[in-house]
N, C-alpha and C positions, 0 to 999 in steps of 0.2 A: 690420459686424464681428460682431455677435451671430449673424447668419444663418450666417456662415462657421463659427463655433464649433459651432453646432447641426448643420450638415452634417458637419463633421469628427467630431463625437461619434457621429453616426448611422452613419457609415462604419466607425468603430472598433468599435462594438457589432455591426454586421452581420458584420464580418470575424471577430470573436471567435466569434460564433454559427455561422459557416459553416466554422470551422477543421476540418481533417482531418489525421490522422496520415500518416506516410509510407506506411503500409500501406493507406491508403484508408479505414480504419475511422473512423467519426465519434467525436470526443471527447465527453465528457459535460459540456463546458464550459457553465456556467450562471452568469451574472454575479451572480445572487442567492444562489449557493451556493459560497462560497470553498473549501469542502472538495472540491467536484467539480473545481475548477480544480487544486487541489493533487494530487488523485488522478490526473488526466490527465497532469500534468507528471511525477508519479512513475512512471506506467506507461511514458511515453515514455522516461524515463531508464533504466528497467529493460530495455526493449527494446533500447536502445543498449548495454547492458552496463555502464552507470555505476551500480553498486549503491550506492555511497556517496551520490550525489545522490538516487537513488530512495528510499533509506532516510530521508533528511532530509524529503522531501515526505510520505512515508507517516507518519513520526513526528509531523510537524506536525498531521496530521489526528487521530491518536490522542491527542495531548496537548491540542490546542486545540479539537477538535470531537468529543469522545468519544461524544456522543449523535447524531451525524450518521448518516444512512443508510449512508454509505460507511466509517464507522469500523471495522466488522468486517472489511471487505475490505482496508482499509489495514493493520490489525493482521496479517492473514493474509499480505499481501504483504511486510510487514516481516520476518515469520518466514521466508518463502521467501528473501528477500535474505540474511538471516543464515545460513540453511542452505546456500545456494549458496557463501557465503564460508567455510564450514566452521566457523562459530561456532554449535555446537549448543546451547550454554547459552542464548544469547540467542534463538535460533530457538525453543527449547522454551518459553521465557518468553512469547513472543508467540503461539505456538500455544495455550498454556494460557489466555492472555488471551481469545482468540477463544472457547474452550470455556466459560470461566467467566463472561465478561461478555456474550457474544452467543449464547446457546443457540438462538436462532431463526435464526441466520445460515445462509445457504446454504453457507457454508464450514465449518460446524460439524463435519460428519462427517469431512471430509478433515483438519481440524485435530485432531480426536480421534485419528484413525488415526496421524497424524504424531507426536502426543504419545507414544503408546504405542511407536512405532518408535524414536524418539529416546531415550526413557527406557530402553528395552531395550539400545540401542547403548551408552549411557553406562554402564549397569550392567555390560555385558560388558567394556568398556574399563577400568572401574574394577577389576574382578576380575582382569583380565589384568595390570594394573600392580601390583596387590597381591601377586601370586604370583611376581613376578620377583625 
């Protein structure tokens, strides 16, 4: 019985490590890094267009694993999801999080650019509403 459990466990681990997305790209699944698993699930949901589910996965990384190597990318992807939904206030908050908390992130420059764009857009929208 014990041998069957070991074999089943081994098969499970190997199948997780060999997982591929529908696009054929390898996931970052790493059984020793739960944030990587969450990130992979978040990306998959994002690709499927399920932004609500994607945001939950990315949010879990930001909230529970803020010092993980993927936390900056998760925060950036959260911002992207919110921006795609038209929620510029939350998008701005997460882009700013990337800029302020992860200055060495490879997403830093893009996040900084989007912060400026969104702030300018919100300022224009605010002044348009104020003059009506």
